[in-house]
DOVEX-540299 format. One record per residue (C-alpha): residue number from 0; x, y, z. Coordinates in steps of 0.2 Angstrom, whole numbers, plus 5000, padded with zeros to 4 digits. Layout:
<pts>
<pt nr="NUM" xx="X" yy="Y" zz="Z"/>
...
</pts>
This chain:
<pts>
<pt nr="0" xx="5632" yy="5911" zz="5529"/>
<pt nr="1" xx="5642" yy="5899" zz="5540"/>
<pt nr="2" xx="5637" yy="5882" zz="5545"/>
<pt nr="3" xx="5640" yy="5872" zz="5560"/>
<pt nr="4" xx="5649" yy="5855" zz="5559"/>
<pt nr="5" xx="5648" yy="5845" zz="5575"/>
<pt nr="6" xx="5655" yy="5830" zz="5568"/>
<pt nr="7" xx="5673" yy="5828" zz="5577"/>
<pt nr="8" xx="5687" yy="5820" zz="5566"/>
<pt nr="9" xx="5693" yy="5804" zz="5571"/>
<pt nr="10" xx="5710" yy="5804" zz="5580"/>
<pt nr="11" xx="5720" yy="5789" zz="5576"/>
<pt nr="12" xx="5734" yy="5794" zz="5586"/>
<pt nr="13" xx="5723" yy="5795" zz="5602"/>
<pt nr="14" xx="5715" yy="5780" zz="5598"/>
<pt nr="15" xx="5733" yy="5770" zz="5595"/>
<pt nr="16" xx="5738" yy="5778" zz="5613"/>
<pt nr="17" xx="5722" yy="5771" zz="5620"/>
<pt nr="18" xx="5724" yy="5752" zz="5614"/>
<pt nr="19" xx="5744" yy="5752" zz="5614"/>
<pt nr="20" xx="5746" yy="5747" zz="5633"/>
<pt nr="21" xx="5733" yy="5732" zz="5632"/>
<pt nr="22" xx="5744" yy="5725" zz="5616"/>
<pt nr="23" xx="5748" yy="5709" zz="5626"/>
<pt nr="24" xx="5729" yy="5707" zz="5630"/>
<pt nr="25" xx="5727" yy="5707" zz="5611"/>
<pt nr="26" xx="5739" yy="5691" zz="5608"/>
<pt nr="27" xx="5729" yy="5682" zz="5622"/>
<pt nr="28" xx="5712" yy="5685" zz="5615"/>
<pt nr="29" xx="5715" yy="5684" zz="5597"/>
<pt nr="30" xx="5726" yy="5669" zz="5600"/>
<pt nr="31" xx="5713" yy="5660" zz="5609"/>
<pt nr="32" xx="5699" yy="5663" zz="5598"/>
<pt nr="33" xx="5711" yy="5657" zz="5583"/>
<pt nr="34" xx="5714" yy="5641" zz="5593"/>
<pt nr="35" xx="5695" yy="5639" zz="5600"/>
<pt nr="36" xx="5688" yy="5641" zz="5583"/>
<pt nr="37" xx="5699" yy="5630" zz="5573"/>
<pt nr="38" xx="5696" yy="5616" zz="5586"/>
<pt nr="39" xx="5677" yy="5619" zz="5585"/>
<pt nr="40" xx="5677" yy="5619" zz="5565"/>
<pt nr="41" xx="5689" yy="5604" zz="5566"/>
<pt nr="42" xx="5675" yy="5594" zz="5573"/>
<pt nr="43" xx="5664" yy="5598" zz="5557"/>
<pt nr="44" xx="5666" yy="5585" zz="5543"/>
<pt nr="45" xx="5673" yy="5590" zz="5527"/>
<pt nr="46" xx="5661" yy="5589" zz="5511"/>
<pt nr="47" xx="5666" yy="5589" zz="5493"/>
<pt nr="48" xx="5657" yy="5596" zz="5478"/>
<pt nr="49" xx="5655" yy="5589" zz="5460"/>
<pt nr="50" xx="5647" yy="5598" zz="5446"/>
<pt nr="51" xx="5639" yy="5590" zz="5430"/>
<pt nr="52" xx="5633" yy="5600" zz="5416"/>
<pt nr="53" xx="5622" yy="5595" zz="5401"/>
<pt nr="54" xx="5613" yy="5603" zz="5386"/>
<pt nr="55" xx="5597" yy="5594" zz="5382"/>
<pt nr="56" xx="5590" yy="5595" zz="5366"/>
<pt nr="57" xx="5575" yy="5607" zz="5365"/>
<pt nr="58" xx="5559" yy="5601" zz="5356"/>
<pt nr="59" xx="5550" yy="5612" zz="5344"/>
<pt nr="60" xx="5554" yy="5625" zz="5331"/>
<pt nr="61" xx="5570" yy="5635" zz="5335"/>
<pt nr="62" xx="5570" yy="5655" zz="5335"/>
<pt nr="63" xx="5583" yy="5662" zz="5323"/>
<pt nr="64" xx="5587" yy="5677" zz="5315"/>
<pt nr="65" xx="5589" yy="5694" zz="5323"/>
<pt nr="66" xx="5574" yy="5691" zz="5334"/>
<pt nr="67" xx="5581" yy="5675" zz="5341"/>
<pt nr="68" xx="5598" yy="5684" zz="5344"/>
<pt nr="69" xx="5588" yy="5699" zz="5352"/>
<pt nr="70" xx="5578" yy="5687" zz="5363"/>
<pt nr="71" xx="5594" yy="5677" zz="5368"/>
<pt nr="72" xx="5603" yy="5693" zz="5373"/>
<pt nr="73" xx="5589" yy="5696" zz="5386"/>
<pt nr="74" xx="5587" yy="5680" zz="5392"/>
<pt nr="75" xx="5572" yy="5676" zz="5383"/>
<pt nr="76" xx="5576" yy="5665" zz="5370"/>
<pt nr="77" xx="5569" yy="5649" zz="5379"/>
<pt nr="78" xx="5552" yy="5658" zz="5382"/>
<pt nr="79" xx="5550" yy="5660" zz="5363"/>
<pt nr="80" xx="5555" yy="5643" zz="5361"/>
<pt nr="81" xx="5541" yy="5638" zz="5372"/>
<pt nr="82" xx="5528" yy="5647" zz="5361"/>
<pt nr="83" xx="5533" yy="5636" zz="5345"/>
<pt nr="84" xx="5533" yy="5619" zz="5355"/>
<pt nr="85" xx="5519" yy="5608" zz="5364"/>
<pt nr="86" xx="5532" yy="5602" zz="5377"/>
<pt nr="87" xx="5527" yy="5603" zz="5394"/>
<pt nr="88" xx="5543" yy="5600" zz="5402"/>
<pt nr="89" xx="5553" yy="5614" zz="5400"/>
<pt nr="90" xx="5572" yy="5616" zz="5406"/>
<pt nr="91" xx="5567" yy="5629" zz="5419"/>
<pt nr="92" xx="5557" yy="5617" zz="5429"/>
<pt nr="93" xx="5572" yy="5605" zz="5429"/>
<pt nr="94" xx="5576" yy="5610" zz="5447"/>
<pt nr="95" xx="5558" yy="5607" zz="5454"/>
<pt nr="96" xx="5559" yy="5588" zz="5446"/>
<pt nr="97" xx="5574" yy="5586" zz="5456"/>
<pt nr="98" xx="5565" yy="5591" zz="5471"/>
<pt nr="99" xx="5551" yy="5580" zz="5468"/>
<pt nr="100" xx="5549" yy="5564" zz="5480"/>
<pt nr="101" xx="5546" yy="5554" zz="5466"/>
<pt nr="102" xx="5564" yy="5559" zz="5457"/>
<pt nr="103" xx="5572" yy="5557" zz="5475"/>
<pt nr="104" xx="5564" yy="5540" zz="5476"/>
<pt nr="105" xx="5574" yy="5535" zz="5460"/>
<pt nr="106" xx="5590" yy="5541" zz="5468"/>
<pt nr="107" xx="5589" yy="5531" zz="5485"/>
<pt nr="108" xx="5592" yy="5514" zz="5474"/>
<pt nr="109" xx="5609" yy="5519" zz="5468"/>
<pt nr="110" xx="5623" yy="5508" zz="5474"/>
<pt nr="111" xx="5638" yy="5520" zz="5481"/>
<pt nr="112" xx="5655" yy="5516" zz="5489"/>
<pt nr="113" xx="5666" yy="5526" zz="5499"/>
<pt nr="114" xx="5683" yy="5531" zz="5491"/>
<pt nr="115" xx="5692" yy="5522" zz="5506"/>
<pt nr="116" xx="5680" yy="5507" zz="5503"/>
<pt nr="117" xx="5673" yy="5504" zz="5520"/>
<pt nr="118" xx="5656" yy="5508" zz="5515"/>
<pt nr="119" xx="5647" yy="5500" zz="5501"/>
<pt nr="120" xx="5628" yy="5500" zz="5500"/>
<pt nr="121" xx="5613" yy="5511" zz="5492"/>
<pt nr="122" xx="5612" yy="5528" zz="5494"/>
<pt nr="123" xx="5597" yy="5529" zz="5506"/>
<pt nr="124" xx="5607" yy="5517" zz="5519"/>
<pt nr="125" xx="5622" yy="5529" zz="5517"/>
<pt nr="126" xx="5612" yy="5544" zz="5521"/>
<pt nr="127" xx="5603" yy="5536" zz="5536"/>
<pt nr="128" xx="5617" yy="5526" zz="5544"/>
<pt nr="129" xx="5635" yy="5532" zz="5537"/>
<pt nr="130" xx="5634" yy="5551" zz="5538"/>
<pt nr="131" xx="5647" yy="5561" zz="5550"/>
<pt nr="132" xx="5641" yy="5574" zz="5561"/>
<pt nr="133" xx="5650" yy="5586" zz="5574"/>
<pt nr="134" xx="5650" yy="5579" zz="5591"/>
<pt nr="135" xx="5637" yy="5592" zz="5599"/>
<pt nr="136" xx="5624" yy="5588" zz="5585"/>
<pt nr="137" xx="5628" yy="5569" zz="5588"/>
<pt nr="138" xx="5626" yy="5571" zz="5608"/>
<pt nr="139" xx="5610" yy="5581" zz="5605"/>
<pt nr="140" xx="5603" yy="5568" zz="5594"/>
<pt nr="141" xx="5608" yy="5555" zz="5607"/>
<pt nr="142" xx="5599" yy="5564" zz="5622"/>
<pt nr="143" xx="5583" yy="5566" zz="5612"/>
<pt nr="144" xx="5582" yy="5549" zz="5607"/>
<pt nr="145" xx="5585" yy="5542" zz="5624"/>
<pt nr="146" xx="5571" yy="5555" zz="5631"/>
<pt nr="147" xx="5558" yy="5551" zz="5618"/>
<pt nr="148" xx="5563" yy="5537" zz="5607"/>
<pt nr="149" xx="5558" yy="5539" zz="5589"/>
<pt nr="150" xx="5551" yy="5527" zz="5576"/>
<pt nr="151" xx="5563" yy="5513" zz="5569"/>
<pt nr="152" xx="5566" yy="5513" zz="5550"/>
<pt nr="153" xx="5570" yy="5494" zz="5544"/>
<pt nr="154" xx="5568" yy="5499" zz="5526"/>
<pt nr="155" xx="5584" yy="5491" zz="5516"/>
<pt nr="156" xx="5582" yy="5503" zz="5502"/>
<pt nr="157" xx="5585" yy="5489" zz="5489"/>
<pt nr="158" xx="5568" yy="5491" zz="5481"/>
<pt nr="159" xx="5561" yy="5507" zz="5476"/>
<pt nr="160" xx="5552" yy="5517" zz="5491"/>
<pt nr="161" xx="5534" yy="5522" zz="5491"/>
<pt nr="162" xx="5533" yy="5539" zz="5492"/>
<pt nr="163" xx="5514" yy="5540" zz="5496"/>
<pt nr="164" xx="5517" yy="5535" zz="5515"/>
<pt nr="165" xx="5533" yy="5538" zz="5523"/>
<pt nr="166" xx="5538" yy="5538" zz="5541"/>
<pt nr="167" xx="5547" yy="5551" zz="5549"/>
<pt nr="168" xx="5564" yy="5545" zz="5546"/>
<pt nr="169" xx="5561" yy="5543" zz="5528"/>
<pt nr="170" xx="5553" yy="5560" zz="5527"/>
<pt nr="171" xx="5568" yy="5567" zz="5535"/>
<pt nr="172" xx="5581" yy="5558" zz="5523"/>
<pt nr="173" xx="5570" yy="5564" zz="5508"/>
<pt nr="174" xx="5570" yy="5583" zz="5514"/>
<pt nr="175" xx="5588" yy="5583" zz="5516"/>
<pt nr="176" xx="5592" yy="5578" zz="5498"/>
<pt nr="177" xx="5587" yy="5594" zz="5489"/>
<pt nr="178" xx="5601" yy="5603" zz="5502"/>
<pt nr="179" xx="5614" yy="5590" zz="5494"/>
<pt nr="180" xx="5608" yy="5589" zz="5475"/>
<pt nr="181" xx="5605" yy="5606" zz="5467"/>
<pt nr="182" xx="5600" yy="5610" zz="5449"/>
<pt nr="183" xx="5603" yy="5626" zz="5441"/>
<pt nr="184" xx="5598" yy="5631" zz="5422"/>
<pt nr="185" xx="5606" yy="5645" zz="5413"/>
<pt nr="186" xx="5590" yy="5654" zz="5404"/>
<pt nr="187" xx="5601" yy="5662" zz="5389"/>
<pt nr="188" xx="5610" yy="5646" zz="5384"/>
<pt nr="189" xx="5597" yy="5633" zz="5392"/>
<pt nr="190" xx="5613" yy="5623" zz="5399"/>
<pt nr="191" xx="5608" yy="5613" zz="5415"/>
<pt nr="192" xx="5622" yy="5611" zz="5429"/>
<pt nr="193" xx="5619" yy="5598" zz="5443"/>
<pt nr="194" xx="5630" yy="5602" zz="5458"/>
<pt nr="195" xx="5631" yy="5587" zz="5472"/>
<pt nr="196" xx="5638" yy="5589" zz="5488"/>
<pt nr="197" xx="5644" yy="5575" zz="5499"/>
<pt nr="198" xx="5656" yy="5570" zz="5513"/>
<pt nr="199" xx="5665" yy="5558" zz="5503"/>
<pt nr="200" xx="5673" yy="5562" zz="5486"/>
<pt nr="201" xx="5668" yy="5545" zz="5476"/>
<pt nr="202" xx="5650" yy="5546" zz="5483"/>
<pt nr="203" xx="5648" yy="5563" zz="5477"/>
<pt nr="204" xx="5654" yy="5560" zz="5459"/>
<pt nr="205" xx="5644" yy="5544" zz="5459"/>
<pt nr="206" xx="5628" yy="5553" zz="5464"/>
<pt nr="207" xx="5631" yy="5567" zz="5452"/>
<pt nr="208" xx="5633" yy="5555" zz="5437"/>
<pt nr="209" xx="5617" yy="5545" zz="5444"/>
<pt nr="210" xx="5608" yy="5562" zz="5444"/>
<pt nr="211" xx="5612" yy="5566" zz="5428"/>
<pt nr="212" xx="5608" yy="5549" zz="5420"/>
<pt nr="213" xx="5591" yy="5548" zz="5430"/>
<pt nr="214" xx="5588" yy="5566" zz="5423"/>
<pt nr="215" xx="5591" yy="5562" zz="5406"/>
<pt nr="216" xx="5580" yy="5546" zz="5408"/>
<pt nr="217" xx="5566" yy="5556" zz="5414"/>
<pt nr="218" xx="5566" yy="5568" zz="5400"/>
<pt nr="219" xx="5567" yy="5554" zz="5387"/>
<pt nr="220" xx="5553" yy="5546" zz="5395"/>
<pt nr="221" xx="5541" yy="5561" zz="5396"/>
<pt nr="222" xx="5545" yy="5567" zz="5377"/>
<pt nr="223" xx="5543" yy="5550" zz="5370"/>
<pt nr="224" xx="5528" yy="5545" zz="5380"/>
<pt nr="225" xx="5515" yy="5548" zz="5367"/>
<pt nr="226" xx="5525" yy="5540" zz="5353"/>
<pt nr="227" xx="5530" yy="5525" zz="5363"/>
<pt nr="228" xx="5511" yy="5522" zz="5367"/>
<pt nr="229" xx="5507" yy="5523" zz="5349"/>
<pt nr="230" xx="5522" yy="5511" zz="5344"/>
<pt nr="231" xx="5517" yy="5498" zz="5356"/>
<pt nr="232" xx="5499" yy="5499" zz="5350"/>
<pt nr="233" xx="5503" yy="5497" zz="5332"/>
<pt nr="234" xx="5516" yy="5483" zz="5336"/>
<pt nr="235" xx="5501" yy="5474" zz="5346"/>
<pt nr="236" xx="5490" yy="5476" zz="5330"/>
<pt nr="237" xx="5503" yy="5470" zz="5319"/>
<pt nr="238" xx="5507" yy="5454" zz="5330"/>
<pt nr="239" xx="5487" yy="5449" zz="5330"/>
<pt nr="240" xx="5487" yy="5453" zz="5311"/>
<pt nr="241" xx="5502" yy="5442" zz="5308"/>
<pt nr="242" xx="5493" yy="5428" zz="5319"/>
<pt nr="243" xx="5476" yy="5429" zz="5308"/>
<pt nr="244" xx="5486" yy="5429" zz="5292"/>
<pt nr="245" xx="5497" yy="5414" zz="5297"/>
<pt nr="246" xx="5479" yy="5405" zz="5303"/>
<pt nr="247" xx="5471" yy="5410" zz="5286"/>
<pt nr="248" xx="5487" yy="5403" zz="5277"/>
<pt nr="249" xx="5486" yy="5386" zz="5286"/>
<pt nr="250" xx="5467" yy="5384" zz="5282"/>
<pt nr="251" xx="5469" yy="5389" zz="5263"/>
<pt nr="252" xx="5484" yy="5377" zz="5262"/>
<pt nr="253" xx="5474" yy="5363" zz="5270"/>
<pt nr="254" xx="5458" yy="5366" zz="5260"/>
<pt nr="255" xx="5469" yy="5367" zz="5244"/>
<pt nr="256" xx="5479" yy="5350" zz="5247"/>
<pt nr="257" xx="5463" yy="5342" zz="5252"/>
<pt nr="258" xx="5454" yy="5346" zz="5236"/>
<pt nr="259" xx="5467" yy="5345" zz="5223"/>
<pt nr="260" xx="5458" yy="5333" zz="5213"/>
<pt nr="261" xx="5440" yy="5339" zz="5215"/>
<pt nr="262" xx="5431" yy="5346" zz="5202"/>
<pt nr="263" xx="5415" yy="5350" zz="5211"/>
<pt nr="264" xx="5411" yy="5369" zz="5211"/>
<pt nr="265" xx="5407" yy="5369" zz="5230"/>
<pt nr="266" xx="5425" yy="5364" zz="5233"/>
<pt nr="267" xx="5430" yy="5377" zz="5221"/>
<pt nr="268" xx="5422" yy="5391" zz="5229"/>
<pt nr="269" xx="5426" yy="5387" zz="5246"/>
<pt nr="270" xx="5445" yy="5386" zz="5241"/>
<pt nr="271" xx="5442" yy="5402" zz="5232"/>
<pt nr="272" xx="5434" yy="5411" zz="5247"/>
<pt nr="273" xx="5449" yy="5405" zz="5258"/>
<pt nr="274" xx="5461" yy="5413" zz="5246"/>
<pt nr="275" xx="5452" yy="5429" zz="5247"/>
<pt nr="276" xx="5452" yy="5429" zz="5265"/>
<pt nr="277" xx="5471" yy="5426" zz="5265"/>
<pt nr="278" xx="5474" yy="5440" zz="5253"/>
<pt nr="279" xx="5463" yy="5452" zz="5265"/>
<pt nr="280" xx="5472" yy="5446" zz="5280"/>
<pt nr="281" xx="5489" yy="5449" zz="5271"/>
<pt nr="282" xx="5483" yy="5467" zz="5266"/>
<pt nr="283" xx="5479" yy="5472" zz="5284"/>
<pt nr="284" xx="5495" yy="5464" zz="5289"/>
<pt nr="285" xx="5506" yy="5474" zz="5279"/>
<pt nr="286" xx="5495" yy="5490" zz="5284"/>
<pt nr="287" xx="5499" yy="5486" zz="5302"/>
<pt nr="288" xx="5518" yy="5483" zz="5299"/>
<pt nr="289" xx="5519" yy="5499" zz="5289"/>
<pt nr="290" xx="5511" yy="5509" zz="5303"/>
<pt nr="291" xx="5521" yy="5500" zz="5316"/>
<pt nr="292" xx="5537" yy="5505" zz="5306"/>
<pt nr="293" xx="5530" yy="5523" zz="5304"/>
<pt nr="294" xx="5528" yy="5524" zz="5323"/>
<pt nr="295" xx="5545" yy="5518" zz="5327"/>
<pt nr="296" xx="5552" yy="5531" zz="5316"/>
<pt nr="297" xx="5543" yy="5544" zz="5326"/>
<pt nr="298" xx="5548" yy="5536" zz="5342"/>
<pt nr="299" xx="5566" yy="5538" zz="5337"/>
<pt nr="300" xx="5563" yy="5556" zz="5331"/>
<pt nr="301" xx="5554" yy="5560" zz="5348"/>
<pt nr="302" xx="5569" yy="5554" zz="5358"/>
<pt nr="303" xx="5579" yy="5568" zz="5363"/>
<pt nr="304" xx="5598" yy="5569" zz="5362"/>
<pt nr="305" xx="5610" yy="5575" zz="5376"/>
<pt nr="306" xx="5626" yy="5585" zz="5376"/>
<pt nr="307" xx="5637" yy="5581" zz="5392"/>
<pt nr="308" xx="5648" yy="5597" zz="5393"/>
<pt nr="309" xx="5656" yy="5592" zz="5410"/>
<pt nr="310" xx="5656" yy="5575" zz="5416"/>
<pt nr="311" xx="5658" yy="5570" zz="5434"/>
<pt nr="312" xx="5674" yy="5568" zz="5442"/>
<pt nr="313" xx="5679" yy="5564" zz="5458"/>
<pt nr="314" xx="5685" yy="5580" zz="5467"/>
<pt nr="315" xx="5703" yy="5581" zz="5473"/>
<pt nr="316" xx="5701" yy="5594" zz="5486"/>
<pt nr="317" xx="5687" yy="5598" zz="5499"/>
<pt nr="318" xx="5676" yy="5611" zz="5496"/>
<pt nr="319" xx="5674" yy="5616" zz="5514"/>
<pt nr="320" xx="5673" yy="5620" zz="5529"/>
<pt nr="321" xx="5687" yy="5631" zz="5525"/>
<pt nr="322" xx="5694" yy="5631" zz="5542"/>
<pt nr="323" xx="5710" yy="5642" zz="5543"/>
<pt nr="324" xx="5700" yy="5656" zz="5533"/>
<pt nr="325" xx="5685" yy="5655" zz="5546"/>
<pt nr="326" xx="5698" yy="5655" zz="5560"/>
<pt nr="327" xx="5708" yy="5669" zz="5555"/>
<pt nr="328" xx="5691" yy="5679" zz="5551"/>
<pt nr="329" xx="5686" yy="5676" zz="5569"/>
<pt nr="330" xx="5702" yy="5681" zz="5576"/>
<pt nr="331" xx="5701" yy="5697" zz="5567"/>
<pt nr="332" xx="5682" yy="5700" zz="5573"/>
<pt nr="333" xx="5688" yy="5696" zz="5590"/>
<pt nr="334" xx="5702" yy="5710" zz="5590"/>
<pt nr="335" xx="5689" yy="5723" zz="5582"/>
<pt nr="336" xx="5677" yy="5719" zz="5597"/>
<pt nr="337" xx="5690" yy="5719" zz="5610"/>
<pt nr="338" xx="5696" yy="5735" zz="5603"/>
<pt nr="339" xx="5678" yy="5742" zz="5604"/>
<pt nr="340" xx="5677" yy="5736" zz="5622"/>
<pt nr="341" xx="5694" yy="5746" zz="5626"/>
<pt nr="342" xx="5688" yy="5762" zz="5619"/>
<pt nr="343" xx="5671" yy="5761" zz="5627"/>
<pt nr="344" xx="5678" yy="5757" zz="5643"/>
<pt nr="345" xx="5690" yy="5772" zz="5640"/>
<pt nr="346" xx="5678" yy="5783" zz="5637"/>
<pt nr="347" xx="5666" yy="5780" zz="5652"/>
</pts>
């Protein structure tokens, strides 16, 4: 049984014969596309990227043995570790922590300086006033501001910004930060990678280091919160019991000095009562001091340790935009489009 094949083979020789007479036009079209594309991309500011990697200490009992190896191979090691821990802040939610407005507000007060030394201010002022943009975006914003002036923002950025009531300018700046500072967590190894993108290499490295430090501080404050409260509570009790003991020591010493040669039973009983009170207060004081020392040990035990795998460093080469690659790609695309147009014109 014969089958009819309606598909015709592509005649490359015929296509080449059709396009060959227009070889000079290819030079014009592709050359113009290359130059125009490069000039347009030249207006877009360059940006740099800096990465920081750290491995935070996991709380709870570690999963070992064959079960732990099998779970790690499927990326479930952290999930099994959660079952043995009461920690509510897991490494998987660190990216959400970095996106939160409270965390971003902590970054806004970081002092930065550009590599050429022309700009030295806090991160908030830098994002608001010192960012470069393509000329068409700048022109668009100027026209929009001229037609309908927006709210002015006089916030200096020196003190911590209150995120409860942000104006439009502040809200736009806060919303732009997650696009510049990103966080990723490897589920198998639980290594946290922070990547910062900025138009200046020194600012990029500075903010990467600051973000890493702020994240460590956040994790430490969370995991030591209960132990720190207990320590402060026992410290207060220890200070109060110490003051009470010192007061009773002074009262007993004064009574003993005043009644040194007294033989009356009433004086002896009073002195004995003051001595007993002093001993009781000393017992309470030593107990509270022991509790405070135990709470200090628990606080130290709850404090997590961090291993910095890759520290921040000032990038040497920009990460983008890759002007030549994009220009060459657009040039080749223009050649393909022009070829398709010539073939369709010849067919018609």
